[in-house]
N, C-alpha and C positions, 0 to 999 in steps of 0.2 A: 504494500500500500504506500502511496505517496505520503509525504509528511502531512499529517492533518493540521488544519489551521487552528492552533491553540495559542494562548498567550498566558503570561503570568504577570502579576505585579506584587511587590512587597509593600504591605500596608505602611503608609507614611514614609517609605524609603525609596520608591521608584515609580516611574511611569510604566505603562504596560510594556512588557518585553515580549515581542512576537516569537513564535516558534522558529522563525528564520534566524534568530540570534543564537539558537541552540546548535550544538554540533551533533549531527546524526551519527550515533555509534553503530547502528545497524538498522534494519527495516522497521523495528518497533521500539527503539530506544533513542532518546535525545538528552544531551547533557548541557547544562549551563554552568559556566564558571562564575559563581556568585561573588567570590572574593574579588575578581577582576572587574566584573560587570556592574556590581552594585556597591559593595563596601568591603574593605579589608577586615573590619570588625564584624564578622558574621554573626556574633551574638546579638547584634542590634536587629537582626532579621528575625522577628518573633512569629510572624505569620505570612502566608502567601496565598494569593487568590489564583486559582487555576481555572481557566474558562475557554470554551470553544468560541472562536471568532465568527463562525457561521453556523446556522442551524442545520441539524440533520446530516452532518458530514461524516460521522463515524459509521462503520457497519453496525447493524442493530445488535450484534452479539459482542461488541467490543467497547472498552472504556479506557480512560487515561488514569494512571495512578502516579503518585508523587513519591519520590525517594530523595534522600540526602546522603552525602558521603563527606567525611572529613579526612583530610590528609591521605587520600587514596585508599582508605579502609573500605570494607564491604558496604554495600548500599543498604540503608535502613528505610523501611516503608514508613511514610509519614502521613498517609491519608487516613483520616477517620472515615472518609467517604471518598468516592471517586467521581470522575466527570464522564458523562455519557450523553447520548442524544436526549434521553429523558431527564437528565440532571446536568445541564450544560455548564454549570459553574459552581464553585464552592470556595470557601476560605478555610485554609487548613493551618493548624498550629505547627510551628517549626520548633521542635526540641532537638537541638543538635547533639549528637553523641559526643562524649569526651574523646579527644584524640588519644590514640594509643601512645603511651609513654609520656604524655604531657607535652607542653609546648616548649621547645628549647629556644625558638626564635619566633618573632611575629609571623603570622601566616602570610604567604605570598600568593601570587596568581595560581589558580588551580587547587587551592587548599580546601575551600568549601564549595561543594558542587550540588546542584539540584538536578535530579533526573526525572524525566517523564517517560513512562512506559505504556505502550498500547497492549492491553491484556484482555483475555476473555472475561465477560461480565461474571460468569460463574466463579472464576478464580478470585476476582475482586470481591464478590459478595462473601466468599469464604474468609478472606483476609479481614474484611470488615467485621464479620461475626466473631472471629477468634480474638480480635482486638477488644470488642465489646465484652466478650466473656472474660477476658483477662482483667478488665477494669472492674467488672462486677465481683470477681473473685477477690481482687485487691480491696474493694470497699467492704466486703464481708469480713475480711481478715482485720481491717482497721477497726470495724465495729466490734468484732469479737475481742480484740485486744483491749479496747476501751471498757467493754463490759467486764472482762476478767479483772482489769485493773480496779474498777469501782468496787467489785465484790471483795477484792483482797485489801482494800483500803481500811485502815483501823477504825475510822469513824462512821462506817456505813451501817445503817440500820434498815431492816426489812419493815416496810409499812404496808401490810396487806400482801396478798399472794404475788402480785406482779409489779410491785413498786419498791424502790430503794430510796432512802433518805441519805443524801451524801453532802459532805461539806461543799460550800460554794466554790472553793478554789480547786476542786478535784480535777476539772478539765485542764486547768493551767498545769497542774502537776503531771497529769497524764501526757499532755502535749509536749512538755519539756522532756519527759522520759522517752517518748516516741521519737522526738527529734534527735536526741543524743544517740539513741540506738541506731537510727537510720544513718546518722553521720558516721558512726563506727562501721556499720555494715549496711550499705544501701540496698542490698538484695534480701535483707532479713525477712520482710513480709512476703515477698514473692517466691522465696525459696521454701517456705514452710510446706511440708508435705501432708500433714495430718488433715483429714477431711473436716469440712466445716458443717 
């Protein structure tokens, strides 16, 4: 398929950047050097809008997905949604992965890249579902951690069958404990294997 007419723009950081500004890696993948095209401080790029510039240009069974890469590392899927004829635009959050080994020097051209990939809608729907499932699992684990913390807190009293009376600052204590634990081990909640 010829390069589909899509464009992106980085909210508050750029004008629309057409697909012709991307380098075509192969028949279904396009790459933009965000470090060189937009800004050297890629952390300033918090979200990106991906959109089709013409209606109905994609085959009905295909959509466009967004990926990012830092320092030549593997591509990371960043779409919470995807763009298709039925959903021709979306604004997607950019959470850049940490570069492997940290930064020894300021990033130069080619360091932060945006990738757009043309993929079957079925595969994109599966990616979207697994990302949502991972978020739901994470939310359950956070909620369970809070509940267990409140139950173990010295000043908690049971008031009826399904109510707990807790000190007013218990959420502050829990949040501080959770933040410290995640700083020490960022994958702590996502790595837990026990069923919820």
